[in-house]
N, C-alpha and C positions, 0 to 999 in steps of 0.2 A: 318396428319403433325400438327395442332391445339395443340391435344392433346397433342402431344411429346413435344413440345414447352413448355406448360401449365406445364408438368410433370417435366421437367428438370427445369424451373424456380422455381419452388416449391421446389425441392431436393435443388437445389443450394442455395438459400434463406434459409431453414432451417440447411442445412450446415454452412453458414456464421455467423446468429443466434446461434447456439451451439456453434460456437467457441467464439466466444464473450460472453456468459455465463460463460464458461471454462475459460476463461483467468480472469475475475474477481472472478471467486469462487476458481482460484489456491492459494493454501495457499504457503507461505513463512515462514520459521523460522529464527529468529533473534538469534545468540549466543552473548551474553554478557559479559563482564568482571563479576567477582567476580561469575561464573557460572548461572547467570540468563539467561531467555530466554524469550520471547513473539513470537508471530504468528500475520502473517496479510493477510489480502486477500482483494479484491474488487478493485475500479480502482483509478486514480489518483487523483480524486475528493470526493470519499468518502471511507473512509480505516475501514475496521473491524479488531478491535486489540483483539486476546487473548489474557491475562496478569491474569496469578494466578487463572487459571481454570474459568475467566469470561471474557464475550465477551463486548465490547465497539463500539459502531458505532462511528466513526470520521468524521468531515467536514476539506478539507482544508481550509486554512486561507491565509492569505497575511503574505509573510515570505521575509526574506532578500534573497538577491540576491543568487543564487547558493545553495539555501536551500527548502526544503517543510516541511510545518507544518499542524499537524492536531491536532485537539482539539475536547474534549467530554466536552462542557461548563457545563452539567449535573454534571457528577463525576470529573471533574477538572484534568481527563488525557490530555497529550499533549506531541506529538510524534514529534521531529524536526529530521528531514533526511537531512545529508550532504551528500557530492560525496562519502567518505571515511567510515563514521558510522553515528549511530543514536543514539540519548538519550532519556529515558522515563521520564518525569516528571509528577507529581502529583502538579497543580497550586492551588490548594484549600489548600491542606497542607503543601505546601512550600519544598517539597522534589523532590529529584532524584531519582527514582526508579530502572533506569537501566544507563549504560553507557558503550560507545562502543561497540555497537550493530552491528553485521554484518550480512548479508545473507551468504550463501556459495556462491554465487557468486560475492560479495564484496570483500570475502578474496582472489579471483583471479584477482583483480583490476576492475570489471566490475561495473559500476554505478548501484544504486540501482534500483530495479524494478519498485519503484514507479516513478522514473524520465521518464521511457519508455512513450512515447507519449504525455510528457508535457517538457515544454518549464523551466526547473527549475533556468535559470539564470537570470529571468526577474521576477519582482514582476505582482502579478496579480491584 
């Protein structure tokens, strides 16, 4: 009996751990104006951005209420996510790389996946 409980507990833990890993590994494609595109994966606190075949790890920053912001201070990449769109900047060069970016889900009126599990309407 004790062995069965241990096996079931270990199996349950493995399932939940695997689900958490898969959720953070899920890749979301963002389509932007001017036929630009980037991809994100990760959690609400840390995002991995793929832009022009290069990958950047970005940390969540304090942002205005109703938005999320992620930066890679080394490269200057700065992702600002609002309820209905995202914008990608390079703050080192002072350029907007992509504008009016949305995931497929956002085009149907849903909030960006990065807002899941976050309270985007208050500052961190």
